N, C-alpha and C positions, 0 to 999 in steps of 0.2 A: 156687060155681063148679063147673061140670060137669067131670067127669074121664072119661077113656076107661075107666078101671078103678076099682073101689072103692078107697078110701084104704088099707084094710088089706091089700090084695093085694100080694104081693111083686113082681109084674110091673109095677106102677104106676110104680115109680121108674126103670125102664129104658125106658119108652115114649118119652120125649123124645129121648134120644141115638139110638135106632134110627130114629126119624122123621127126624131131621136127617141121619143117615147115608144114608138112602134119598133124601131130598129135595135134598140139596146138589148132586149132579152135575147134576140137571135144572135147578136154579136157575142154576148157573154156565153151563150151555149156553145158557139163555135170555138171560142177561146178555151173553154173547159175541155171540149172534145179534143182539141189540138194537144193540150197537155196530157190528156189520157192516152191518146194514140202514140205520142212520142215516148212516153214512159213504157208502154207495152212493147213498142218496137225495141227499145233498149234492152228490156229484160227478156224478150223472146229471142234475142240474138245470143243469149247465154254466154256473155263474157265471163271468163273465170280467171282465177289467180294464175299468173305466169302462162297465160294462153296468148298465142300470137295474133289471133283474130276472132271474129264473131262467126255466126252461122253462114253469112253470105261469103265471108272469106273462104271458109272450108268448102262451100258449094262451088265457088269459082275455081278453087284448087282441084276439086274432084272433076269438074267439067273440063279443065285443061288437061288433066292426066288421062281421062277416059275418052275425050273428044265427044262426049255425049251430055249436053246440058239439059236434056229432057228428063234426066233422072234426078240430078242433084237439086235443081231449082224447085221442082214441084215438091220435093221432100221438105225443103225450107218453107215453102208456101203453106203446106199442110201443118207444119209445126207452128207457124205464126197464126194460122186460122184456128188451131187448137187452143192457143193461148188467148186469142181475141176473136171470138166467134162473130162479133159485130162488124169486123172489118171486111 
């Protein structure tokens, strides 16, 4: 099993706690961002009561009917960007 330091080195035992101390804030930020992004994607898809699909469903339906996906999908992208400017 490869190690970052030789087994006899005194620093080898403290490598894992230091790594976790530096990595944990970035990991928690990423987990919070993932929750934030998935929530915004859900709400930007505007599911409604007795509605058959979300915004991507209607964009694909419009693209199939008009054979022009370059109109429907950018509209949905602009809608999502309006809801979440950080994305």
